[in-house]
N, C-alpha and C positions, 0 to 999 in steps of 0.2 A: 328472632330475625323474621321479617315479614316475607311473604311469598314474592313480592315485587323485588325485594333486595336479593333474594335467592336467584331469581331469574336473571337479574343484572349481573350478579357474581358469576354464574355459570356461563352466561353469554360472553362476558369478557374472557373468561378462562378458556372456553372452547375456541373462540376466535384466535386467541394467542397460540394455543396448541396447534390449530389448523395451519396458521401461517408459518410456525416453526417447522411443521411437517412438510409444508410446500417447499421451503428453502432447502430442507434436507433432501427431499426427493429430486429437487433440481440438480443437485450435485451428481446423482446417478445419471441424469440426462446429459450432463456435461461429459461424463466418462463415456457414455454411449456415442455421443457425437464425435468425441476425440478418436475413439477406436475405429469409427467408420470413415473418418475423413483426414486422418493424420498425415497421409501422404501428400495431401494438398498444400501442406505448409513446409514441405521439404524444399531446400534450395534447388533451383534449376541450373545445372552446370552451364547450359547454353546462355544463361543470363549473366554469367560472370563477366565483369567489365575488364576484358583483357587489354592491358595497356599497349601490347604489341600490335593490336589491331585497330586501335583508336587513332583517328586522324585529327579530330578536333574535340578536345576536352571541354565539357561545359564547366562554367564557373560554379563552385560549390562554396557556400558559407557554412562554417561551423560556429555555433553559438555556445558559449560556456557561461551560463548564468551563475554567479557566485555571490556569497554574502558572508563575510567574516570566516574565511576558510584557511586559517593560518597553517594548519597541520597538513592539508591535502592539496593546496593550490599548486604546488610544484609538481606533484604527481599528475594532476589533471592536465596541466599545460604541456608537460613533457610527453605524456602519452598521446596527446592530440597532435603534437608536432611530429610524432612517429608514424602517423597515418600516411600511408602511401598514396601520393597524388602530386602532380606537378605543383611546385611552390607558387608559380604565377597564376594558377587557376584555383588555389585554395585560400579563401579568406577566413581567418580565424578571429572571432570577436570574443574578447574576455569582457563580459557584461558584469561589471563590478559595482555592487551596491555597498561594499564594505565600509565599516566605520572604525576599524581598528588597524593594527599594523600589517594585517594581511594585504591591505590596499597597496602599500609600498612594496611588499614582496611580489605581488602580482605585476605591478608596474615595472619593476626591475627585470623580472623574467621576460615580460613582453619586449622590453627594450633590448635584452640580450638576443632573443631569437629574431627580432626585426633586423638587427645588425648582421645576422647570418643569412639574411635574404628571404626570410619567411614573411608572408603577408599577414601580419598579426597586429591587432589593435587592442588597446586598453581603453574601454569606454566606462568611465566612472560617473555615477549619478550621486549628487549630494542629497537628493530627496528620492527615497525609494517608493515613489507613488506607484501603486499597482503591484508592488512586490515583484515576484518572478515574471508574471505576465507583463507588467510594465517594462521590465528590463528587456524582455524578448521583443516587445513592441518597439522600444527605442532602437534596438539592434536592427529591426526590420527596416527602419528608415534609412539605415546606412548599408544594408546588405546588398551586395551586387550579385549574389549567387542565384542561379536558376533553381537551385535546390538548397535547402537549409537543414543541416543536421544539428541535433541538440544533445549535449551531454552535461549532466549534473556533476557537481564537484566530487561525488563519491564514486565516480565511474572511471574505468580504464578502457578506452575504446580498443576494439580489435584493429590492429594495423591495416588490415585489408577491408575494413568496414565499408568504405566507399566502393571498392571494386566488387564487393559482394552484394551491394544494394542498388547501385545506380541503374543496373540493367533492367530492373523491373519497371522503370519509368518510361520504357519504350512504349508501353501501353498508355495512351494519353488519358485514360480514365483513372489511373493510379495516382492518388494524391499523397499517400504516405506509406512508408515501409517501416515496420517495427521489428526489432530483433529481440532475442531472448536475454533476460538478465541472468548472469552467472554470479558467482560468489567469490570474494577474495578471502573471507574470514569465517566461513560457516562453521568451522570446528573450534572457534575461539572459546566459547562458553556455552552454557545450557541455553541461553537466550538466543544466540546467533544460530544454533542448531535448530531450534524450534522455528525461528523466522524463516530459515531456508526452506522448510516444508511449505509454508504458506506461499512464498515466492515461487517455488517450483510448481505448486498446484496451479497457480494463476497462469504462469507463463508456459507450462508444458501442457496443461489440460484445457483450461478455460479459453485462452487465446486461440489455441488450435481448434477447439470445438466450435467456436464462433466463426472465425475467419475461414476455416476449412469447409464449413457448411454454408457459407454465403451469408451469415448473419453479421450484424454490426459488431465491431470490436473498437477498442480505444487505443489511442496513442498513450504511452505510459509516462510521458513527460521527459523522457531521456532515452538514449540508445535507439533513436529513430531518426528518420530523414523525411522531410516534407518537400513537396513541389511548392515553390514559392507562390505560384499563381493559385494554388488550392487554398493556402492560408488567406490570401487576399480575397478570393471569391467567397470564402465562408465567413467573412466579417472580421478577420484578424483576431489577435489576442485580446480577450476581454478579461477584466479583473474583478468581476462581481461575484466570483466564486473562488474557493481556495484550490480547486482542481481545474485550472485553466486548460489543461491537456484533455481531460474528459469532455469538457464543455466544447472546445474547438472540434474534437473528433466527431461528436454527434451532430454538430452544426454542419460539418463538412459532408457527413454521410446523408444528412437530410437534403443536401444540395445535389446528391447523386454521385459524389466522389467515392471511389473504391480504395480499400486499403489492402496491404499485403503483409502477412506475418511470416517470418522465417524462424522456425524453431531450432534450426541447427547453426545459426549465426549468433554467437554469444558475445556479449559485452559484460565483463565482470564488474562487480560493485562491492563496496564495503557495506556490510549489514550493521545497523546500530548495535553497539555492544553493551549499552546501558539501558536499564528499564525506563528511566525518565526520558531518554531520547526516543525510545521506541513508542512510548505513550504519546509523546508530542507528535510524532509522525502519524500514528494511527488517528489521533484527534483531527489532524489536518485532512487526511484522506477521507475519513468518515464524514466530517462536516462538509468538505468540498463536494463529495459525491451526492449527498442529500441536497445541497444547494443547487447542484446541477440538475437533479431530479425536479426540484421545485420550479426551476427556470424552464426546463425543456419538456417535461412530461406533457403539458397541455398541447404543445406543438406536435409532439410525437403522436399523441392520441388522435389528433385531428388529421394527421398526415395520411396521404394515400400510400400505404405501405402494406406488404404482405403480412398476414396475421402473425406468422411465426417471427418475423423480424421485429414487429411491434412488441409482441409479448416478451421476447428475450431482451429487447432494449429496456423495457420497463423493469424487468426482474434485475437486470444488471445495475441499473441506476439506484434501485432501492435495496440492494443486497445487504448494506450495512444495517438495515432495520432488524437484522437478527439479534443484535445486542440489546436494544431496548425491549424486544420481545422476550429475551432471556431473563432480563431483570424483572419484568412483569410476572413471568412464570414463577420465578423464585419467590417474589413477594407474596404471591397468592397461595404459596404452598402451606404455610402455617394456618391461615384461615380455613383452607380445605381440610387439613388434618383435624381441626377442631370443630368442623362444621356440625357434626352430629350433636355436639353439646349446645351450640348456639341455635340450631334449627329445631331441635326437639326430636323425640324418639321416632317420629314418623319418617325422618330422613336418615335413620341409622345406617341403612345399607348403602345409601347413595354415595357417600364419600369413598367407601371401599371400592365400589365399582368404578368411580371416576378415577381414583388413584391407579387402579389396575389398568384401565384404558389409557391413562396418561403414560404409564410406564411402557406400554406396548408401542404407542405412537411415538414417544420420544426415542425409544430404542431403534425403531425402523428409520426414523428421520436422522438420528445422530450417527448411525452406521454409514450413511451416505457420505458425509465429509471424510470419514476414515478411509472409505474405499477410494474416494477422490484423491486424497493426498498419498495414500499408499500406491496407487496406480502411477502417480507422477514419479515416485521413487523407483518403481519397477522399470519405467521407461528411460530413466536418466542414469542410473547407477548400477554397476555390476554387483556391488555389495548391498543391494537394496533391502534384502531380508534383514541384515544386521541393523540397517538404519531404521527399520520399523520400530525398534525399541524406543525411539524418541517420539513416536506419535503421541503417546499419552501426555508428554511434556508440552507439545504443541497445543493439544486440546486444553490443557490446564491453563496455559498462558492466554490462549484465545478467550477462555472464560473470564480470566482475571481482568482483562482490559475492557470488559463490558461496561464498567462504570464510566470510564473516560469517554468511551464511544457513545454511550447513551446521552451524556451531556452534549457531545458534539452533535448528535442527531437532533436533540431538542432545540439547540441553538439554531441549527439550520432550518428546522421547521418553523420556528418562531421569528425568523428573520433577524436574529441577533448577530451583529457584525463583530468580528474579532480580527486582530492582526495576523499576519503570516508568521507562524512560529517555525523557524527553520529547525531541521534535524541536525544536531552537532555531528561533525565528522572528525574522527580522532586519529585516523590513519592506523587503525588496529588491523593488522594483517596476519600476524602469527602469534603463537602461544607465548612468545618471549616479550611481546608488547604488554605494557602495564597500563591499563585504563585508569588506574588510581592516580597516576602521575600527570594525567592530561586534564587538568582542571580548568583550562582557559575558557572552555565553553560549557562547563558543567551547569546543568539546569537545577534551579531551586526545587525544594520539595513542594509538590503541588497539593492543592486542597482535596484532590480526589482520594488521597490516602485514607482520610477519615472515613469516607464512604466505603472504600474497599475493605477496611477493617470491620466496618459495620456489617457489610454484606457477608463477609466470611463468618462473623459471629452469628448472624441471623441463620445462615445455612447450618451452622453447628447446632443451633437451637432447634431447627427443623429435624435434624438427625436425631436429637434427643427425643423430640415428640414422636417421631416415627417408631422409635424403639419402645418407648413407654406405652404407646397406644397400640402396639402390635401391627403396624402398617409399614412394612419394610419395602414396599414396592419400588420406591425411587431413591433408596439409600445410596445406590451407586452414583447417580447423578448428583445428589446432594454432597457426597464426599468429594467428588471432582470439583464442584463449585467451591466448596470450602477451601480446599488446597489452593485452587487457582487464585481466589481473592487474597488469601493470606500471603501467598508467594509474591504476587505483584506488589502488594502494600509493603511487605517487609523489605523486599529488594529496593524499592524506591527510597525507603528510609535509610538503608545501608549506604546507598550511593551518596545521599546527602551528607552522611557522616564522613565519608571518604574526603569530600571536599573540605569539610570543616577541619578535620584532623590534618590534612595536607597543608592548609593555610596556617594552622598553628605551628606546624613544623617549620615552614618557611619563615614565619615571623620570628620564631626562636633563633633560627640560623642567622637572620639579619641582625637581631639584637646582639647575638654573641660576637658577630664580626665587628659591629660598631664598638663593642666593649674592648 
């Protein structure tokens, strides 16, 4: 190996490690800002929209963007109808892009509640141009509300959502109020438990850390309410990214609008209970975030903003870069272990020192996310110590989805367009629900499984090399990576087999009945 190649190899490796270390340290910073400013995101009792004191209610529009939601459309509409607010002042739009029987189900529900005196409309598009952003934009053309609340199909709004959020718009600078996501099914299986950690970390620590300290935060696409004029002033809904919520949020904040986050107002949601659904959701979030970064980073960099605001906005936008960095780090492990044989005896000690330093840096950086998520559990749950036992599972699954998110990251950076892949909602709320029976929206086995098995096997090979060569410095990380990749891949295959077996059973039953 030539000296130039060695320099290139170590340059790539050290840059990768340095960036992973930065993102790890950033989580400590988030915890610090949270602890310092958490009171700033508590609800203000004086802002409660007391119906007894209100003389003139503003018109509010609630938008429910849906697409093929047969299992949950009734839950969504019924929980929205239950929101406390005068019927004549509450416009509900079911923005329906469905192409299956859920369209008729939604239409009949809307017709039923309209007869009961509710101001509810079924707006169906035959062409879902722009996907969710396009549907929201279509609804905007018909919206009469001074404020617009949005709920995705997997959510169950708090009945007092409007009374708890509208008061903050007394400040004319407030453009959006976001509430915290809760969980309907976090204890359903290992996957939902792990995901609940990630959601809690973002909504309890990150959003509070940013909003509470005056930094930019984002609307999370649902469980929030906008001032209509803010949406229009910021350019409206654009559909050139897969995260239209993130995009609009930062465009609004660049225009000078302020947001408010309420950590004690909770809207519960259903967590994806299948691996393939989770991977689909992560792909969309990752790709959309990086698309938004590509779109907005030049504007943010040139904008006249405080340095802290600018740097945190940039970090927030590129946060999903952790996954491709992780993949690069793993792929460089075997060459690093074998470097002394390729480079010659003069470099014998170098790989040992690099591996030792790597272990230290990765350890310091990787502890940050553990502290971050553990702190969110401490703040939210009385039994938080018992819940910490699932932290390794969350880390394992977070590692396993690095393959799908790396592809999403690359597609966003290369400008490769892809359609909006919805996350199937199955109305899984309790342990008695059987996800295997709900195959209507089951996702097919994706190509990433091959790469996930490859990465798991490659990590296993690196473990073998580490033991044989007597370099056990990063065995812990390699073991975690191995389990993570294999778990995600195997679970993806298992779910595809559920669908295949269920269809065979149904076909057999139909044949038997015909006979």
